Every structure is written in C-alpha cells, then in structure tokens.
C-alpha positions in Angstrom: 108.8 91.3 78.3 106.6 94.3 78.9 107.2 97.8 80.2 104.1 99.6 81.6 103.9 103.3 82.5 101.0 104.5 84.6 100.8 107.7 82.6 100.3 105.7 79.4 97.5 103.4 80.6 94.5 103.3 78.3 91.3 104.6 79.9 89.8 101.1 80.4 92.6 100.4 82.9 92.0 103.5 85.0 89.0 102.7 87.3 87.2 105.0 89.6 86.0 103.1 92.7 83.0 104.8 94.3 83.3 102.7 97.5 86.3 104.6 99.0 86.4 107.4 96.4 89.7 106.3 95.0 91.3 105.7 91.6 92.8 102.4 90.7 95.3 102.1 87.9 95.2 98.5 86.7 98.8 97.9 85.6 98.8 94.1 85.2 95.5 92.2 84.6 94.3 88.7 84.0 94.7 89.2 80.3 98.5 89.7 80.8 98.6 86.0 81.9 101.0 86.4 84.8 98.7 84.6 87.3 98.3 87.8 89.4 97.3 91.4 88.9 99.0 94.7 90.0 97.2 98.0 90.7 98.4 101.4 91.7 95.8 102.8 94.1 95.6 106.4 95.3 93.4 106.6 98.4 92.3 110.1 99.5 91.8 110.9 103.3 87.9 110.7 103.1 87.3 108.6 106.2 87.2 105.0 107.2 86.6 102.5 104.4 85.7 98.8 104.8 87.0 96.2 102.4 86.7 92.4 102.5 88.3 90.5 99.6 86.5 87.2 100.1 87.4 86.1 96.6 91.0 87.2 96.4 94.2 87.3 98.4 95.7 90.8 98.4 99.1 92.2 99.3 99.8 95.9 99.4 103.0 97.9 99.4 102.7 101.6 100.6 104.6 104.0 98.4 103.7 107.2 100.2 101.2 108.6 102.7 99.9 107.6 106.1 97.0 105.4 107.1 95.6 103.1 109.8 94.8 99.5 109.0 92.4 97.7 111.3 91.3 94.0 111.3 87.5 94.4 111.7 87.3 91.0 113.5 90.1 91.2 116.0 90.3 95.1 116.2 94.1 94.8 115.9 95.5 97.8 114.1 98.7 98.9 112.4 100.2 102.2 111.2 100.8 102.1 107.4 103.4 104.3 105.9 106.1 104.4 103.2 108.0 101.2 102.6 105.4 99.1 104.6 103.7 96.0 103.2 100.6 94.3 104.5 99.2 90.9 103.5 95.6 89.9 103.7 96.4 86.2 103.6 93.2 85.0 105.3 90.8 87.2 103.3 90.8 89.4 106.3 87.9 91.9 106.5 89.5 95.3 107.4 89.1 99.0 107.8 91.4 101.4 106.0 91.7 105.0 107.3 93.9 107.3 105.0 95.2 110.0 107.3 96.7 111.7 104.2 96.6 110.7 100.5 98.1 107.3 100.4 99.5 105.5 97.4 99.5 101.7 97.4 100.8 99.1 95.0 98.3 96.2 95.3 98.7 92.6 94.1 95.7 90.3 93.7 95.4 86.6 93.3 93.4 85.5 91.4 94.1 88.4 89.1 91.5 91.2 88.4 89.9 91.1 85.0 90.0 94.9 84.7 86.8 96.7 85.6 85.9 95.3 89.1 84.6 97.8 91.7 83.7 97.0 95.3 80.4 95.4 96.1 78.4 96.5 99.2 80.2 93.8 101.3 83.6 95.2 100.4 84.6 92.5 98.0 85.4 92.3 94.3 83.3 90.0 92.2 84.8 86.8 90.9 83.4 85.8 87.4 82.2 82.2 87.2 84.7 81.6 84.5 87.5 82.1 87.1 85.8 80.1 89.9 88.2 77.6 91.4 86.7 74.7 93.5 88.2 74.5 97.0 89.3 70.9 96.4 92.2 72.2 94.3 93.7 74.0 97.3 93.9 71.2 99.9 96.4 72.0 102.7 97.5 70.3 105.8 96.9 72.0 109.2 97.7 70.9 112.7 94.9 68.8 114.2 94.7 71.0 117.3 93.9 74.0 115.0 90.6 72.3 113.8 87.4 72.2 115.9 83.9 71.0 115.3 80.9 73.2 114.6 78.0 73.2 117.1 75.2 72.7 114.6 75.8 69.5 112.6 72.6 67.4 112.5 74.3 64.4 111.0 75.1 61.3 113.0 76.8 58.0 112.1 76.3 54.8 114.1 79.2 53.2 116.0 79.7 50.3 113.5 80.1 52.8 110.6 82.5 54.9 112.6 84.6 51.8 113.2 84.5 51.1 109.5 85.5 54.7 108.8 88.5 54.3 111.1 89.5 51.1 109.3 89.1 52.8 105.9 91.3 55.7 106.9 93.9 53.4 108.4 94.0 51.2 105.3 93.6 53.9 102.6 94.6 57.1 104.3 92.6 60.3 104.1 91.1 60.4 100.6 88.8 63.4 101.2 89.7 66.7 102.9 87.8 68.2 105.8 85.7 71.2 104.6 86.4 74.1 107.0 85.9 77.8 107.5 88.9 79.7 108.9 87.9 81.9 111.9 90.7 84.5 112.4 89.2 85.6 115.8 90.0 82.1 117.2 92.8 81.3 114.7 90.9 78.0 114.2 89.5 76.0 111.3 85.8 75.3 112.0 84.5 72.1 110.4 81.7 72.6 107.8 81.7 69.0 106.5 83.8 66.0 107.4 83.2 66.0 111.2 83.5 62.2 111.4 86.8 62.1 109.5 87.9 64.8 112.0 86.6 62.8 114.9 88.3 59.7 113.7 91.7 61.3 114.0 90.7 62.6 117.4 89.8 59.1 118.7 92.4 57.0 116.8 95.9 57.3 118.2 97.4 55.2 115.4 96.0 57.4 112.7 96.9 60.5 114.6 100.5 59.4 115.0 100.9 58.2 111.4 99.5 61.5 110.0 101.8 63.5 112.3 98.7 65.2 113.8 98.0 66.9 110.4 94.6 67.0 108.8 94.0 67.7 105.1 91.5 70.6 104.8 90.0 72.9 102.3 88.7 76.3 103.2 85.4 78.0 102.2 84.8 81.6 103.0 81.1 82.0 103.8 79.0 83.7 106.4 77.5 81.5 109.2 74.1 81.1 107.6 75.6 79.9 104.4 78.0 77.6 106.3 75.0 76.0 108.1 73.3 75.5 104.7 76.5 74.0 103.3 76.7 71.5 106.2 73.2 70.4 105.6 73.6 70.0 101.9 76.7 67.9 102.4 74.8 65.7 104.9 71.4 65.2 103.5 72.5 62.3 101.3 74.4 60.7 104.1 73.8 59.4 107.6 70.9 60.1 109.9 69.7 63.6 110.6 69.0 64.7 114.2 65.6 66.4 113.9 66.2 68.5 117.0 69.5 69.8 115.8 68.0 70.3 112.3 65.2 72.4 113.7 67.6 74.4 115.8 69.5 75.3 112.6 66.4 76.3 110.8 65.3 78.4 113.8 68.7 80.2 113.8 68.4 80.8 110.0 65.0 82.4 110.6 66.4 84.6 113.3 69.1 85.7 110.9 66.4 87.0 108.6 66.5 84.1 106.1 63.2 83.6 104.4 61.4 80.3 103.8 62.4 80.4 100.1 66.1 81.0 101.0 66.0 78.1 103.5 64.4 75.7 101.1 66.7 76.6 98.2 69.9 76.5 100.2 69.5 73.4 102.2 67.6 71.3 99.7 64.3 71.2 101.6 60.9 71.3 100.0 58.3 73.8 101.3 56.3 70.8 102.6 59.4 69.5 104.5 60.0 72.9 106.1 56.5 73.3 107.2 56.3 69.8 108.6 59.6 70.3 110.5 58.1 73.4 112.1 55.0 71.4 113.0 56.8 68.4 114.4 59.3 70.2 116.5 57.0 72.9 117.8 59.9 75.2 118.2 58.4 78.6 118.9 61.3 80.5 117.2 60.4 78.9 113.9 57.0 80.6 113.9 58.2 84.0 115.2 57.3 86.9 112.9 56.2 84.5 110.2 52.8 84.6 108.5 51.1 81.6 107.1 47.8 81.0 105.3 45.0 79.7 107.6 44.8 76.5 105.6 48.4 75.7 106.7 48.1 76.2 110.4 49.1 73.5 112.8 45.5 72.5 113.6 44.3 71.5 110.2 47.5 70.6 108.4 47.0 66.9 109.1 43.9 66.9 107.0 45.8 67.9 103.9 46.8 65.3 101.3 50.5 64.6 101.0 50.5 65.8 97.3 49.1 69.2 98.2 52.5 70.8 98.3 52.5 74.4 99.5 53.7 77.3 97.4 55.2 80.7 98.2 53.5 84.0 98.2 54.6 87.5 99.0 53.3 89.4 102.1 52.7 93.1 102.4 56.4 93.7 103.4 57.6 91.9 100.3 58.9 88.9 102.2 58.3 85.3 100.9 56.0 83.1 102.9 54.4 79.7 102.6 50.8 79.6 101.4 48.3 77.0 100.3 
C-alpha cells in the first residue's frame, strides 16, 4: 500500500509542460506497477490548447475550474466543471479551453513513464520498450460498422475468394481485420483484410454464424501512413492494380511525401517508383518534382536495369531521384 501526497512529490515527478503552459504532478507512474498512471494537472486560462493522445487512452476528472472541451474532428463541445469526467476512449483529438484555472486528475493507459511532455502533434511519446502490437487487442465489432477503404490496389481472383470463404467457414476467422477508427463517421475503415471483410459481406452462412461480428484490430495513423500500411500488407500477396497503385502514389505526392518517404514506407525501390511514374503517365506524379535529365521519360528506356537511381537533395532541401 502507498500513500502519495502532492506536496511531497520529488522534483522528478513535477513536470512543466510547455505546450499548454501547465504543470503536471505525476502521482502514479509506470514504475509503480499499477498498469496505469495518475497525474494532477493544473491548467491556466492561457487560450485554446490542442492535444491528441494517439498512444494513450486518457480519462480526466475535473476537481475545480471551468473549461470548454471540443472534439476537433466533429466540433462537438462540452462544458467542463467540478465533478465532471471526460473519457478519450477513441484517442480523440481535442481542444481544451480553460476559462479559469482548471485542476484535473488524469489517468493514462498505458502509464506514463514520468517525464513525457507533449510533442508538436499533441501526443505523448511511447517508448519502444512499451510498444504493444495491435494484435494483442483484437475486438469484435458489428459488421455494419466496418467499411472498405477506397485505395486498396490488391485484387484476388474468384477461385481464391471461394477458397477463402471455405477456409473461413471451416476454420473460422484466424486473422483480424486491420482497421482505422474514424470518429467523424463512427466507422472502422479497413486498412488490411478487405477480402476477409468482403467474405462476410457475401457469405450469408458465415455472417449468420459469426452473429454479424467481425474481429478487428485498430491502428491509429494518418491517411498517408494508412495507405503505406495497406501497400506493405499487400505487396507479398495477390495482384496489384497498377492504376490504383499509381493513384495512391499520386495522393502521397500531393500530401507532400517525398520520393524517399514513399520508397521507404511502401517497400518500393527508387527504380520501381520511377518506372511506375513512367508507365502510368499520371501528371500528378510529376507535379512539382525535379529529376535529373538522365532520368526523363524520353531516354529512361536506354538505361540498363542495374543502373538503379539514387537520391539527391534539391535547393529546397527536398529529396529527389537522380542518376
């Protein structure tokens, strides 16, 4: 048993958080081995703050003060005052406006290690030592709460789809659907596992046996990272649709992702990326991109296959493909 008094905390447990200008008293931490952490947070009325705990689930109890809590995705808002609790059970990105000094008791899962401060994206870092693979948190969700993404470049032939239906009927679902939860739609968007999802949609016997429940895991990533994740899951399986693949790459380029990022995150070599751009002829892939003259579309066919391109840095500091 432990008794912890805020006034007696050691200095290492009193953390000044620059993003928001508040002080966090870390009462219970990972080292206390409770499975969660508890902080007393005093938030001054210094204006709207943005927080997004992508790596943690947070619940807060308001001890004193007045504030306005706003879901930044849905624009729903709530008045926060004494004896009020709010729960960010979907890693909800949110704004917090302290109207007067507000004192919160905050519980985090997984627990804070002790000295975390907010990153630019409003989250707390999660040390690799405490990373937990999504597969350990499989949950069942209603089938009608799951929907396909619109960018999957992987296709499976009808015979294999029939075999998949037979496999799921005989063995059950042995792999969860990888999803992203979109709070604006209150839907789980498929990142990987579309064909397992589609099998339930098309097979009445499986749907009835499973009580319209799909096993899913949830990853919390931005759209560009989700696209890259889908491609990584797919590249070793099925047949890629070149047109859809080129559309994804075009969208990643428009998001500001550089050639190096695209190659590293979707497992594509620089040569593959360049050839995809040449084969598809999608104008968006070339927009605002600079290439060496030796790698333009007119003379690229004259190059040997083993002359793999490398990256160089342009005047703006961006990565580009070069000979």
